[in-house]
Backbone as XML, in Angstrom:
<?xml version="1.0"?>
<chain id="A" units="angstrom">
  <residue number="1" name="MET">
    <atom name="N" x="-13.201" y="14.971" z="1.077"/>
    <atom name="CA" x="-12.011" y="14.046" z="1.415"/>
    <atom name="C" x="-10.793" y="14.970" z="2.177"/>
  </residue>
  <residue number="2" name="SER">
    <atom name="N" x="-10.079" y="14.341" z="2.581"/>
    <atom name="CA" x="-9.158" y="15.051" z="3.266"/>
    <atom name="C" x="-7.875" y="14.579" z="2.110"/>
  </residue>
  <residue number="3" name="LYS">
    <atom name="N" x="-6.369" y="15.426" z="2.465"/>
    <atom name="CA" x="-5.206" y="15.416" z="1.802"/>
    <atom name="C" x="-5.264" y="13.724" z="1.890"/>
  </residue>
  <residue number="4" name="PRO">
    <atom name="N" x="-4.328" y="13.094" z="0.568"/>
    <atom name="CA" x="-4.143" y="11.972" z="0.526"/>
    <atom name="C" x="-3.032" y="11.631" z="1.615"/>
  </residue>
  <residue number="5" name="LEU">
    <atom name="N" x="-2.752" y="10.162" z="2.226"/>
    <atom name="CA" x="-1.578" y="9.889" z="3.093"/>
    <atom name="C" x="-0.809" y="9.485" z="1.559"/>
  </residue>
  <residue number="6" name="VAL">
    <atom name="N" x="0.568" y="9.853" z="2.021"/>
    <atom name="CA" x="1.366" y="9.463" z="1.111"/>
    <atom name="C" x="2.486" y="8.761" z="1.955"/>
  </residue>
  <residue number="7" name="VAL">
    <atom name="N" x="3.136" y="7.668" z="1.244"/>
    <atom name="CA" x="4.145" y="6.995" z="1.907"/>
    <atom name="C" x="5.009" y="6.496" z="0.517"/>
  </residue>
  <residue number="8" name="SER">
    <atom name="N" x="6.514" y="6.754" z="0.674"/>
    <atom name="CA" x="7.376" y="6.539" z="-0.134"/>
    <atom name="C" x="8.731" y="5.847" z="0.281"/>
  </residue>
  <residue number="9" name="ILE">
    <atom name="N" x="8.674" y="4.798" z="0.209"/>
    <atom name="CA" x="9.654" y="3.748" z="0.701"/>
    <atom name="C" x="10.834" y="3.244" z="-0.574"/>
  </residue>
  <residue number="10" name="PRO">
    <atom name="N" x="12.005" y="3.609" z="-0.355"/>
    <atom name="CA" x="13.207" y="3.367" z="-1.028"/>
    <atom name="C" x="13.421" y="2.013" z="-1.217"/>
  </residue>
  <residue number="11" name="HIS">
    <atom name="N" x="14.049" y="1.547" z="-1.893"/>
    <atom name="CA" x="14.374" y="0.009" z="-2.074"/>
    <atom name="C" x="15.433" y="0.234" z="-3.181"/>
  </residue>
  <residue number="12" name="HIS">
    <atom name="N" x="16.473" y="-1.342" z="-3.051"/>
    <atom name="CA" x="17.471" y="-1.087" z="-4.441"/>
    <atom name="C" x="17.252" y="-2.797" z="-5.011"/>
  </residue>
  <residue number="13" name="LEU">
    <atom name="N" x="16.120" y="-2.879" z="-5.273"/>
    <atom name="CA" x="15.391" y="-3.901" z="-6.090"/>
    <atom name="C" x="15.787" y="-3.918" z="-7.407"/>
  </residue>
  <residue number="14" name="GLY">
    <atom name="N" x="15.578" y="-2.507" z="-8.114"/>
    <atom name="CA" x="15.003" y="-2.987" z="-9.490"/>
    <atom name="C" x="13.476" y="-2.589" z="-9.473"/>
  </residue>
  <residue number="15" name="LYS">
    <atom name="N" x="12.827" y="-2.379" z="-10.881"/>
    <atom name="CA" x="12.023" y="-2.067" z="-10.324"/>
    <atom name="C" x="10.847" y="-3.508" z="-10.677"/>
  </residue>
  <residue number="16" name="ASP">
    <atom name="N" x="11.315" y="-4.604" z="-11.821"/>
    <atom name="CA" x="11.007" y="-5.895" z="-11.956"/>
    <atom name="C" x="10.504" y="-6.861" z="-10.517"/>
  </residue>
  <residue number="17" name="GLU">
    <atom name="N" x="12.020" y="-6.749" z="-9.895"/>
    <atom name="CA" x="12.080" y="-7.432" z="-8.439"/>
    <atom name="C" x="10.914" y="-6.524" z="-7.661"/>
  </residue>
  <residue number="18" name="ALA">
    <atom name="N" x="10.788" y="-5.557" z="-7.283"/>
    <atom name="CA" x="10.108" y="-4.673" z="-6.685"/>
    <atom name="C" x="8.594" y="-4.896" z="-6.663"/>
  </residue>
  <residue number="19" name="VAL">
    <atom name="N" x="8.063" y="-5.000" z="-7.578"/>
    <atom name="CA" x="6.874" y="-5.567" z="-8.212"/>
    <atom name="C" x="6.654" y="-7.073" z="-7.828"/>
  </residue>
  <residue number="20" name="ARG">
    <atom name="N" x="7.362" y="-7.747" z="-8.174"/>
    <atom name="CA" x="7.161" y="-8.976" z="-7.782"/>
    <atom name="C" x="7.197" y="-9.423" z="-6.755"/>
  </residue>
  <residue number="21" name="ARG">
    <atom name="N" x="7.590" y="-8.574" z="-5.620"/>
    <atom name="CA" x="7.786" y="-8.928" z="-4.204"/>
    <atom name="C" x="6.264" y="-8.058" z="-3.332"/>
  </residue>
  <residue number="22" name="LEU">
    <atom name="N" x="6.220" y="-6.833" z="-4.107"/>
    <atom name="CA" x="4.808" y="-6.444" z="-3.810"/>
    <atom name="C" x="3.918" y="-7.132" z="-3.892"/>
  </residue>
  <residue number="23" name="LYS">
    <atom name="N" x="3.614" y="-7.880" z="-4.993"/>
    <atom name="CA" x="2.467" y="-8.695" z="-5.500"/>
    <atom name="C" x="2.517" y="-10.041" z="-4.566"/>
  </residue>
  <residue number="24" name="SER">
    <atom name="N" x="3.652" y="-10.645" z="-4.634"/>
    <atom name="CA" x="3.331" y="-11.837" z="-3.326"/>
    <atom name="C" x="3.499" y="-11.172" z="-1.910"/>
  </residue>
  <residue number="25" name="GLY">
    <atom name="N" x="3.812" y="-9.677" z="-1.342"/>
    <atom name="CA" x="3.816" y="-9.489" z="-0.348"/>
    <atom name="C" x="2.398" y="-8.818" z="0.048"/>
  </residue>
  <residue number="26" name="LEU">
    <atom name="N" x="1.588" y="-7.991" z="-1.299"/>
    <atom name="CA" x="0.087" y="-7.738" z="-0.706"/>
    <atom name="C" x="-0.989" y="-8.358" z="-0.418"/>
  </residue>
  <residue number="27" name="GLY">
    <atom name="N" x="-0.571" y="-9.930" z="-1.130"/>
    <atom name="CA" x="-1.456" y="-11.119" z="-0.892"/>
    <atom name="C" x="-1.740" y="-11.690" z="0.600"/>
  </residue>
  <residue number="28" name="SER">
    <atom name="N" x="0.185" y="-11.814" z="0.874"/>
    <atom name="CA" x="0.105" y="-12.158" z="2.368"/>
    <atom name="C" x="-0.218" y="-10.873" z="3.513"/>
  </residue>
  <residue number="29" name="ALA">
    <atom name="N" x="-0.420" y="-9.778" z="2.879"/>
    <atom name="CA" x="-0.757" y="-8.628" z="4.199"/>
    <atom name="C" x="-2.533" y="-8.737" z="3.813"/>
  </residue>
  <residue number="30" name="ARG">
    <atom name="N" x="-3.183" y="-9.309" z="2.585"/>
    <atom name="CA" x="-4.452" y="-9.030" z="2.995"/>
    <atom name="C" x="-4.937" y="-10.237" z="3.778"/>
  </residue>
  <residue number="31" name="THR">
    <atom name="N" x="-4.406" y="-11.435" z="3.626"/>
    <atom name="CA" x="-4.574" y="-12.188" z="4.667"/>
    <atom name="C" x="-4.113" y="-12.014" z="6.215"/>
  </residue>
  <residue number="32" name="HIS">
    <atom name="N" x="-2.950" y="-11.458" z="6.252"/>
    <atom name="CA" x="-2.562" y="-10.798" z="7.522"/>
    <atom name="C" x="-3.699" y="-10.111" z="8.502"/>
  </residue>
  <residue number="33" name="PHE">
    <atom name="N" x="-3.876" y="-9.193" z="7.557"/>
    <atom name="CA" x="-4.745" y="-8.212" z="8.286"/>
    <atom name="C" x="-5.950" y="-7.957" z="7.781"/>
  </residue>
  <residue number="34" name="ALA">
    <atom name="N" x="-6.803" y="-8.852" z="7.238"/>
    <atom name="CA" x="-8.115" y="-9.287" z="7.111"/>
    <atom name="C" x="-9.155" y="-9.021" z="8.047"/>
  </residue>
  <residue number="35" name="HIS">
    <atom name="N" x="-8.665" y="-8.585" z="9.723"/>
    <atom name="CA" x="-9.403" y="-8.303" z="10.647"/>
    <atom name="C" x="-9.579" y="-6.602" z="10.452"/>
  </residue>
  <residue number="36" name="LEU">
    <atom name="N" x="-8.203" y="-6.007" z="9.965"/>
    <atom name="CA" x="-8.278" y="-4.777" z="9.594"/>
    <atom name="C" x="-8.995" y="-3.942" z="8.370"/>
  </residue>
  <residue number="37" name="PHE">
    <atom name="N" x="-8.637" y="-4.831" z="7.092"/>
    <atom name="CA" x="-9.650" y="-4.374" z="6.089"/>
    <atom name="C" x="-9.277" y="-5.385" z="5.185"/>
  </residue>
  <residue number="38" name="ALA">
    <atom name="N" x="-10.552" y="-4.988" z="4.008"/>
    <atom name="CA" x="-10.569" y="-6.065" z="2.849"/>
    <atom name="C" x="-10.288" y="-5.242" z="1.571"/>
  </residue>
  <residue number="39" name="VAL">
    <atom name="N" x="-9.418" y="-6.042" z="0.837"/>
    <atom name="CA" x="-9.588" y="-5.365" z="-0.605"/>
    <atom name="C" x="-10.570" y="-5.839" z="-1.283"/>
  </residue>
  <residue number="40" name="GLN">
    <atom name="N" x="-11.131" y="-4.426" z="-1.693"/>
    <atom name="CA" x="-12.245" y="-4.811" z="-3.033"/>
    <atom name="C" x="-11.977" y="-4.438" z="-4.595"/>
  </residue>
  <residue number="41" name="GLU">
    <atom name="N" x="-10.761" y="-4.068" z="-4.678"/>
    <atom name="CA" x="-10.308" y="-4.053" z="-6.206"/>
    <atom name="C" x="-8.651" y="-3.692" z="-5.827"/>
  </residue>
  <residue number="42" name="GLU">
    <atom name="N" x="-8.007" y="-4.892" z="-6.950"/>
    <atom name="CA" x="-6.797" y="-4.713" z="-7.375"/>
    <atom name="C" x="-6.445" y="-4.686" z="-8.432"/>
  </residue>
  <residue number="43" name="ILE">
    <atom name="N" x="-5.928" y="-3.538" z="-9.412"/>
    <atom name="CA" x="-5.687" y="-3.752" z="-10.718"/>
    <atom name="C" x="-3.998" y="-3.371" z="-10.955"/>
  </residue>
  <residue number="44" name="TRP">
    <atom name="N" x="-3.732" y="-4.405" z="-11.133"/>
    <atom name="CA" x="-2.117" y="-3.752" z="-11.377"/>
    <atom name="C" x="-1.820" y="-3.645" z="-13.122"/>
  </residue>
  <residue number="45" name="THR">
    <atom name="N" x="-1.336" y="-2.641" z="-13.401"/>
    <atom name="CA" x="-1.103" y="-2.467" z="-14.815"/>
    <atom name="C" x="0.495" y="-1.621" z="-14.991"/>
  </residue>
  <residue number="46" name="GLY">
    <atom name="N" x="1.224" y="-2.758" z="-15.597"/>
    <atom name="CA" x="2.571" y="-2.928" z="-15.507"/>
    <atom name="C" x="2.841" y="-2.767" z="-13.722"/>
  </residue>
  <residue number="47" name="ASP">
    <atom name="N" x="3.989" y="-1.283" z="-13.551"/>
    <atom name="CA" x="4.405" y="-1.510" z="-12.082"/>
    <atom name="C" x="3.478" y="0.305" z="-11.553"/>
  </residue>
  <residue number="48" name="HIS">
    <atom name="N" x="2.060" y="-0.425" z="-11.943"/>
    <atom name="CA" x="1.037" y="0.744" z="-11.301"/>
    <atom name="C" x="-0.003" y="-0.017" z="-10.817"/>
  </residue>
  <residue number="49" name="LEU">
    <atom name="N" x="-0.006" y="0.082" z="-9.481"/>
    <atom name="CA" x="-1.239" y="-0.473" z="-8.810"/>
    <atom name="C" x="-2.666" y="0.626" z="-8.711"/>
  </residue>
  <residue number="50" name="ALA">
    <atom name="N" x="-3.759" y="0.328" z="-9.006"/>
    <atom name="CA" x="-4.776" y="1.123" z="-8.533"/>
    <atom name="C" x="-5.342" y="-0.118" z="-7.717"/>
  </residue>
  <residue number="51" name="PHE">
    <atom name="N" x="-6.093" y="0.499" z="-6.409"/>
    <atom name="CA" x="-7.017" y="-0.371" z="-5.497"/>
    <atom name="C" x="-7.812" y="0.495" z="-4.722"/>
  </residue>
  <residue number="52" name="ARG">
    <atom name="N" x="-8.964" y="0.218" z="-4.150"/>
    <atom name="CA" x="-9.760" y="0.139" z="-3.670"/>
    <atom name="C" x="-9.935" y="-0.932" z="-1.905"/>
  </residue>
  <residue number="53" name="VAL">
    <atom name="N" x="-10.126" y="0.026" z="-0.941"/>
    <atom name="CA" x="-10.090" y="-1.062" z="0.346"/>
    <atom name="C" x="-11.004" y="-0.943" z="1.490"/>
  </residue>
  <residue number="54" name="SER">
    <atom name="N" x="-11.401" y="-1.288" z="2.399"/>
    <atom name="CA" x="-12.315" y="-1.279" z="2.904"/>
    <atom name="C" x="-12.143" y="-1.339" z="4.276"/>
  </residue>
  <residue number="55" name="ALA">
    <atom name="N" x="-12.826" y="-0.164" z="5.282"/>
    <atom name="CA" x="-11.982" y="-0.509" z="6.734"/>
    <atom name="C" x="-12.790" y="0.144" z="7.647"/>
  </residue>
  <residue number="56" name="LEU">
    <atom name="N" x="-13.416" y="-0.243" z="8.730"/>
    <atom name="CA" x="-14.258" y="0.484" z="9.509"/>
    <atom name="C" x="-15.506" y="0.982" z="9.211"/>
  </residue>
  <residue number="57" name="GLY">
    <atom name="N" x="-15.776" y="0.184" z="7.899"/>
    <atom name="CA" x="-17.064" y="0.535" z="6.984"/>
    <atom name="C" x="-16.459" y="1.838" z="6.052"/>
  </residue>
  <residue number="58" name="GLN">
    <atom name="N" x="-15.789" y="1.806" z="6.019"/>
    <atom name="CA" x="-15.088" y="3.249" z="5.140"/>
    <atom name="C" x="-14.457" y="2.917" z="4.326"/>
  </residue>
  <residue number="59" name="VAL">
    <atom name="N" x="-14.548" y="3.449" z="2.911"/>
    <atom name="CA" x="-13.958" y="3.157" z="1.616"/>
    <atom name="C" x="-12.844" y="3.746" z="1.203"/>
  </residue>
  <residue number="60" name="ALA">
    <atom name="N" x="-11.710" y="3.251" z="1.466"/>
    <atom name="CA" x="-10.364" y="4.403" z="0.544"/>
    <atom name="C" x="-10.039" y="3.716" z="-0.573"/>
  </residue>
  <residue number="61" name="SER">
    <atom name="N" x="-9.403" y="4.711" z="-1.430"/>
    <atom name="CA" x="-8.775" y="3.652" z="-3.018"/>
    <atom name="C" x="-7.511" y="4.521" z="-2.653"/>
  </residue>
  <residue number="62" name="GLY">
    <atom name="N" x="-6.616" y="4.047" z="-3.614"/>
    <atom name="CA" x="-5.156" y="4.948" z="-3.945"/>
    <atom name="C" x="-4.470" y="4.155" z="-4.725"/>
  </residue>
  <residue number="63" name="THR">
    <atom name="N" x="-3.552" y="4.514" z="-5.045"/>
    <atom name="CA" x="-2.237" y="3.979" z="-5.958"/>
    <atom name="C" x="-1.059" y="3.812" z="-5.001"/>
  </residue>
  <residue number="64" name="ILE">
    <atom name="N" x="-0.028" y="2.651" z="-6.024"/>
    <atom name="CA" x="1.076" y="2.639" z="-5.598"/>
    <atom name="C" x="2.062" y="2.715" z="-7.271"/>
  </residue>
  <residue number="65" name="ASP">
    <atom name="N" x="2.833" y="3.406" z="-7.077"/>
    <atom name="CA" x="3.874" y="3.171" z="-8.219"/>
    <atom name="C" x="5.375" y="2.868" z="-8.092"/>
  </residue>
  <residue number="66" name="VAL">
    <atom name="N" x="5.684" y="2.006" z="-8.942"/>
    <atom name="CA" x="7.156" y="1.273" z="-8.475"/>
    <atom name="C" x="8.139" y="2.119" z="-9.350"/>
  </residue>
  <residue number="67" name="SER">
    <atom name="N" x="8.903" y="2.379" z="-9.287"/>
    <atom name="CA" x="10.450" y="2.927" z="-9.338"/>
    <atom name="C" x="11.683" y="2.442" z="-9.846"/>
  </residue>
  <residue number="68" name="ASP">
    <atom name="N" x="12.652" y="2.413" z="-10.345"/>
    <atom name="CA" x="13.604" y="1.702" z="-9.952"/>
    <atom name="C" x="14.245" y="1.482" z="-8.569"/>
  </residue>
  <residue number="69" name="ASP">
    <atom name="N" x="13.870" y="2.478" z="-7.852"/>
    <atom name="CA" x="14.347" y="3.144" z="-6.452"/>
    <atom name="C" x="13.980" y="3.198" z="-5.692"/>
  </residue>
  <residue number="70" name="ARG">
    <atom name="N" x="12.142" y="3.207" z="-5.401"/>
    <atom name="CA" x="11.358" y="3.689" z="-4.546"/>
    <atom name="C" x="9.950" y="3.158" z="-4.912"/>
  </residue>
  <residue number="71" name="VAL">
    <atom name="N" x="8.948" y="2.966" z="-3.995"/>
    <atom name="CA" x="8.179" y="2.802" z="-3.870"/>
    <atom name="C" x="6.932" y="3.889" z="-3.436"/>
  </residue>
  <residue number="72" name="ASN">
    <atom name="N" x="5.999" y="4.398" z="-4.497"/>
    <atom name="CA" x="5.065" y="5.335" z="-3.668"/>
    <atom name="C" x="4.022" y="4.906" z="-3.760"/>
  </residue>
  <residue number="73" name="LEU">
    <atom name="N" x="2.938" y="5.190" z="-1.986"/>
    <atom name="CA" x="1.780" y="4.653" z="-2.295"/>
    <atom name="C" x="1.041" y="5.624" z="-1.778"/>
  </residue>
  <residue number="74" name="GLN">
    <atom name="N" x="-0.137" y="5.993" z="-2.306"/>
    <atom name="CA" x="-0.588" y="7.097" z="-2.256"/>
    <atom name="C" x="-2.253" y="6.778" z="-1.747"/>
  </residue>
  <residue number="75" name="VAL">
    <atom name="N" x="-2.807" y="7.335" z="-0.879"/>
    <atom name="CA" x="-4.340" y="6.643" z="-0.201"/>
    <atom name="C" x="-5.110" y="7.538" z="0.071"/>
  </residue>
  <residue number="76" name="VAL">
    <atom name="N" x="-6.388" y="7.964" z="-0.843"/>
    <atom name="CA" x="-7.172" y="9.390" z="-0.329"/>
    <atom name="C" x="-8.430" y="8.298" z="0.842"/>
  </residue>
  <residue number="77" name="LEU">
    <atom name="N" x="-7.927" y="9.221" z="1.562"/>
    <atom name="CA" x="-8.737" y="8.452" z="2.687"/>
    <atom name="C" x="-10.355" y="8.954" z="3.370"/>
  </residue>
  <residue number="78" name="PRO">
    <atom name="N" x="-11.272" y="8.516" z="3.580"/>
    <atom name="CA" x="-12.454" y="9.178" z="4.086"/>
    <atom name="C" x="-11.971" y="10.255" z="5.500"/>
  </residue>
  <residue number="79" name="TRP">
    <atom name="N" x="-12.761" y="10.840" z="6.063"/>
    <atom name="CA" x="-12.921" y="11.768" z="7.090"/>
    <atom name="C" x="-12.400" y="10.656" z="8.012"/>
  </residue>
  <residue number="80" name="LEU">
    <atom name="N" x="-13.224" y="9.586" z="8.437"/>
    <atom name="CA" x="-12.703" y="8.589" z="9.806"/>
    <atom name="C" x="-11.254" y="8.263" z="9.671"/>
  </residue>
  <residue number="81" name="LEU">
    <atom name="N" x="-11.277" y="7.280" z="8.142"/>
    <atom name="CA" x="-9.941" y="6.849" z="8.389"/>
    <atom name="C" x="-8.460" y="7.743" z="8.257"/>
  </residue>
  <residue number="82" name="ALA">
    <atom name="N" x="-8.973" y="9.008" z="7.925"/>
    <atom name="CA" x="-8.207" y="10.241" z="7.742"/>
    <atom name="C" x="-7.501" y="10.413" z="9.364"/>
  </residue>
  <residue number="83" name="LYS">
    <atom name="N" x="-8.423" y="10.208" z="10.255"/>
    <atom name="CA" x="-8.311" y="10.461" z="11.693"/>
    <atom name="C" x="-6.829" y="9.673" z="12.341"/>
  </residue>
  <residue number="84" name="VAL">
    <atom name="N" x="-7.196" y="8.423" z="12.116"/>
    <atom name="CA" x="-6.193" y="7.245" z="12.350"/>
    <atom name="C" x="-4.964" y="7.048" z="11.313"/>
  </residue>
  <residue number="85" name="ALA">
    <atom name="N" x="-4.776" y="8.215" z="10.568"/>
    <atom name="CA" x="-4.057" y="8.111" z="8.924"/>
    <atom name="C" x="-2.514" y="8.141" z="9.756"/>
  </residue>
  <residue number="86" name="GLU">
    <atom name="N" x="-2.299" y="8.855" z="10.923"/>
    <atom name="CA" x="-0.673" y="9.512" z="11.084"/>
    <atom name="C" x="-0.393" y="7.600" z="12.208"/>
  </residue>
  <residue number="87" name="ALA">
    <atom name="N" x="-1.190" y="7.422" z="12.715"/>
    <atom name="CA" x="-1.062" y="6.373" z="13.427"/>
    <atom name="C" x="-0.986" y="4.873" z="12.833"/>
  </residue>
  <residue number="88" name="ILE">
    <atom name="N" x="-1.213" y="4.849" z="11.462"/>
    <atom name="CA" x="-0.925" y="3.854" z="10.581"/>
    <atom name="C" x="0.034" y="4.193" z="9.937"/>
  </residue>
  <residue number="89" name="GLN">
    <atom name="N" x="0.302" y="5.305" z="9.599"/>
    <atom name="CA" x="1.621" y="5.174" z="8.141"/>
    <atom name="C" x="2.966" y="4.639" z="9.090"/>
  </residue>
  <residue number="90" name="PRO">
    <atom name="N" x="3.297" y="4.508" z="10.152"/>
    <atom name="CA" x="4.810" y="3.695" z="10.176"/>
    <atom name="C" x="4.377" y="2.322" z="9.942"/>
  </residue>
  <residue number="91" name="LEU">
    <atom name="N" x="3.093" y="1.783" z="10.797"/>
    <atom name="CA" x="2.758" y="0.531" z="9.779"/>
    <atom name="C" x="2.829" y="0.432" z="8.498"/>
  </residue>
  <residue number="92" name="ILE">
    <atom name="N" x="2.852" y="0.764" z="7.764"/>
    <atom name="CA" x="2.345" y="0.734" z="6.286"/>
    <atom name="C" x="4.344" y="0.630" z="5.926"/>
  </residue>
  <residue number="93" name="ARG">
    <atom name="N" x="4.596" y="1.836" z="6.380"/>
    <atom name="CA" x="6.230" y="1.807" z="6.058"/>
    <atom name="C" x="6.647" y="0.713" z="6.315"/>
  </residue>
  <residue number="94" name="ARG">
    <atom name="N" x="6.418" y="-0.020" z="7.590"/>
    <atom name="CA" x="7.158" y="-0.996" z="8.337"/>
    <atom name="C" x="6.707" y="-2.282" z="7.356"/>
  </residue>
  <residue number="95" name="GLU">
    <atom name="N" x="5.714" y="-2.446" z="7.103"/>
    <atom name="CA" x="5.322" y="-3.577" z="6.157"/>
    <atom name="C" x="5.704" y="-3.631" z="5.024"/>
  </residue>
  <residue number="96" name="GLY">
    <atom name="N" x="5.662" y="-2.217" z="4.240"/>
    <atom name="CA" x="6.080" y="-2.283" z="2.685"/>
    <atom name="C" x="7.824" y="-2.512" z="2.836"/>
  </residue>
  <residue number="97" name="THR">
    <atom name="N" x="8.278" y="-1.622" z="3.644"/>
    <atom name="CA" x="9.999" y="-1.992" z="3.680"/>
    <atom name="C" x="10.009" y="-3.275" z="4.059"/>
  </residue>
  <residue number="98" name="GLN">
    <atom name="N" x="9.406" y="-4.311" z="4.646"/>
    <atom name="CA" x="10.013" y="-5.875" z="5.040"/>
    <atom name="C" x="9.337" y="-6.677" z="3.101"/>
  </residue>
  <residue number="99" name="MET">
    <atom name="N" x="8.442" y="-5.915" z="2.844"/>
    <atom name="CA" x="7.949" y="-6.682" z="1.543"/>
    <atom name="C" x="9.498" y="-6.452" z="0.696"/>
  </residue>
  <residue number="100" name="LEU">
    <atom name="N" x="10.443" y="-5.423" z="0.581"/>
    <atom name="CA" x="10.989" y="-5.159" z="-0.122"/>
    <atom name="C" x="12.580" y="-5.332" z="0.179"/>
  </residue>
  <residue number="101" name="GLU">
    <atom name="N" x="12.659" y="-5.568" z="1.352"/>
    <atom name="CA" x="13.979" y="-6.026" z="2.052"/>
    <atom name="C" x="14.702" y="-7.006" z="1.196"/>
  </residue>
  <residue number="102" name="LYS">
    <atom name="N" x="16.265" y="-7.151" z="0.865"/>
    <atom name="CA" x="16.686" y="-7.841" z="0.623"/>
    <atom name="C" x="16.964" y="-9.178" z="0.823"/>
  </residue>
  <residue number="103" name="LYS">
    <atom name="N" x="16.578" y="-10.253" z="-0.014"/>
    <atom name="CA" x="16.383" y="-11.815" z="0.871"/>
    <atom name="C" x="18.013" y="-12.562" z="0.210"/>
  </residue>
</chain>
């Protein structure tokens, strides 16, 4: 395994609102990006999400931890997905930031 992909996204929503928006936004992302990945498992425990996704025939697992002022995503990628991790990090940051923007 390679080192994990880590993305930290600041927000000013508070923990509860950030979790609510992430739950809603991840459902939309699952539909919008279905051609890129499939969610195999999604388990929320309070403000912590453990998940497993597949992409390009590879499986990746990770966590999302929500705090009062930031969301931390950590994904352990197999070697094939790790090769494209740098390219997808800005996409993950952009999509996460859009989910957490004040509306």
